[in-house]
C-alpha positions in Angstrom: 20.9 12.8 13.7 21.5 12.3 10.0 19.6 15.3 8.6 20.1 14.5 5.0 18.8 10.9 5.4 15.8 12.1 7.4 14.9 14.6 4.7 15.3 12.0 2.0 13.1 9.5 3.9 10.4 12.2 4.4 10.5 13.2 0.7 10.1 9.6 -0.4 7.2 9.1 2.1 5.5 12.1 0.4 6.2 10.5 -3.0 8.2 13.5 -4.2 11.2 13.4 -6.5 14.2 15.5 -5.7 13.3 17.8 -8.5 9.7 18.2 -7.3 10.9 19.0 -3.8 13.4 21.5 -5.2 10.8 23.2 -7.4 8.4 23.6 -4.5 11.1 25.1 -2.4 12.6 27.2 -5.2 15.9 25.4 -4.9 18.0 23.3 -7.4 17.7 19.6 -7.7 21.5 19.5 -7.1 21.1 21.3 -3.8 18.5 18.7 -2.6 20.8 15.9 -3.7 23.8 17.4 -1.8 21.6 18.0 1.2 20.3 14.4 1.3 23.9 13.1 0.9 25.1 15.4 3.7 27.4 17.3 1.3 25.9 20.7 2.2 23.9 22.2 5.0 20.8 24.4 4.6 20.3 27.7 6.3 17.6 27.7 8.9 15.2 29.6 6.6 15.8 27.0 3.8 15.3 24.1 6.2 12.1 25.6 7.5 10.8 25.9 3.8 11.8 22.3 3.1 10.2 21.0 6.2 7.0 22.9 5.5 6.7 21.2 2.1 7.3 17.9 3.8 4.5 18.5 6.3 6.5 19.1 9.4 8.3 21.8 11.4 11.7 22.2 13.1 10.5 21.0 16.5 8.9 17.8 15.1 11.9 17.2 12.8 14.5 17.4 15.5 12.4 15.5 18.1 14.5 12.3 18.4 11.7 10.5 20.3 9.7 8.4 18.0 6.4 8.4 19.7 4.4 7.1 16.9 2.1 4.4 18.3 1.5 1.3 16.3 -0.7 -0.8 18.5 -3.8 0.2 20.3 -6.0 -1.3 23.1 -9.7 -1.1 23.8 -8.9 1.8 26.2 -7.6 3.8 23.2 -10.8 3.4 21.2 -13.6 5.9 21.2 -17.3 5.1 20.7 -20.4 7.1 19.9 -24.0 6.1 19.5 -27.0 7.5 17.6 -30.2 6.1 19.0 -32.4 7.6 16.3 -30.5 5.9 13.4 -29.8 2.9 15.6 -26.0 2.7 15.1 -22.8 2.6 17.2 -19.6 4.0 15.8 -16.2 3.0 17.2 -13.0 4.6 16.1 -10.3 2.0 16.3 -7.2 4.3 16.0 -7.1 7.5 18.1 -6.8 10.7 16.1 -7.0 8.7 12.9 -8.5 11.7 11.1 -4.9 13.0 10.9 -3.9 9.9 9.0 -4.5 8.9 5.4 -7.1 6.3 6.3 -9.6 6.0 9.1 -10.7 2.5 10.3 -13.9 2.2 12.3 -16.4 -0.4 13.4 -20.0 0.4 12.7 -22.7 -1.6 14.5 -26.2 -1.4 13.1 -29.2 -2.6 15.0 -32.0 -4.1 13.0 -33.6 -1.3 11.0 -30.6 0.9 11.7 -28.5 2.9 9.2 -25.5 5.1 9.2 -25.8 8.7 8.1 -25.6 9.5 4.4 -22.2 10.7 3.3 -21.7 13.1 0.4 -19.3 12.3 -2.5 -15.6 12.8 -1.7 -12.1 12.1 -2.9 -10.6 8.8 -1.9 -11.8 5.2 -1.4 -14.0 3.2 0.9 -13.6 -0.4 2.1 -15.8 -2.5 4.4 -15.9 -6.0 5.7 -19.0 -7.4 7.3 -18.1 -9.1 10.6 -21.7 -10.2 11.5 -25.2 -9.9 10.1 -25.8 -8.4 6.7 -26.0 -4.8 5.4 -27.2 -2.9 2.4 -24.6 -0.6 0.8 -26.4 2.3 -0.8 -24.4 4.2 -3.5 -26.5 6.9 -5.3 -29.8 5.2 -6.3 -28.3 1.7 -6.3 -27.8 -0.7 -3.4 -26.0 -4.1 -2.8 -26.5 -6.6 -0.1 -23.3 -7.5 1.7 -23.3 -10.5 4.1 -21.1 -11.7 6.9 -17.6 -12.6 5.5 -18.1 -10.4 2.5 -16.5 -7.0 1.7 -17.1 -3.9 -0.3 -14.8 -1.4 -2.0 -15.7 1.7 -4.0 -14.8 5.2 -4.9 -17.3 7.5 -3.2 -18.5 9.5 -6.3 -22.1 9.6 -5.1 -24.0 9.9 -1.8 -23.6 6.7 0.1 -24.5 4.9 3.4 -25.0 1.5 4.9 -28.2 0.1 6.4 -29.4 -3.0 8.2 -32.8 -4.3 6.9 -32.2 -7.7 8.7 -33.5 -9.0 12.0 -30.1 -9.3 13.6 -27.4 -6.8 14.5 -24.8 -6.2 11.8 -21.2 -5.2 12.5 -18.9 -3.8 9.8 -15.2 -2.8 9.7 -15.2 0.3 7.5 -12.1 2.1 6.3 -12.2 5.4 4.5 -9.4 7.3 2.8 -9.1 10.2 3.3 -10.8 10.2 6.7 -14.4 11.3 6.5 -16.1 9.9 9.6 
């Protein structure tokens, strides 16, 4: 295992410069550079500190098995239903709440609506697969039809509803996960 290369890759994935990583770990930028180029080795305590800043631990770091799944089947998906609000919610990626974005499919029966979400950091994107929906943001709303999409920063309460006579289906992606 190339420890230096793996630390460098993880640092770049976290969008940190060598100097930012060094400052967070109370190390010098030169030490991080030497570490990434395999010119020095950290103590176990220092490595633990670096890995903590990079969002991992020793066990995960040294686990050579790359078990990150990329493709998912219908069997991997999870679905819930709310009969009162007349919607079905399907998580497309298992454990996606651990990721930076969370893709779901929301199916709204005629007269249905998804629960109102509070303002939060991040962004929301949706694509209407069938039917038409109303996207409610604060006290405003927009009609979004089949084949159309929406994208917004959730700075106000928001939800989708189906005022039509046919079922509506929407792919909805939230970052960070909020569903």
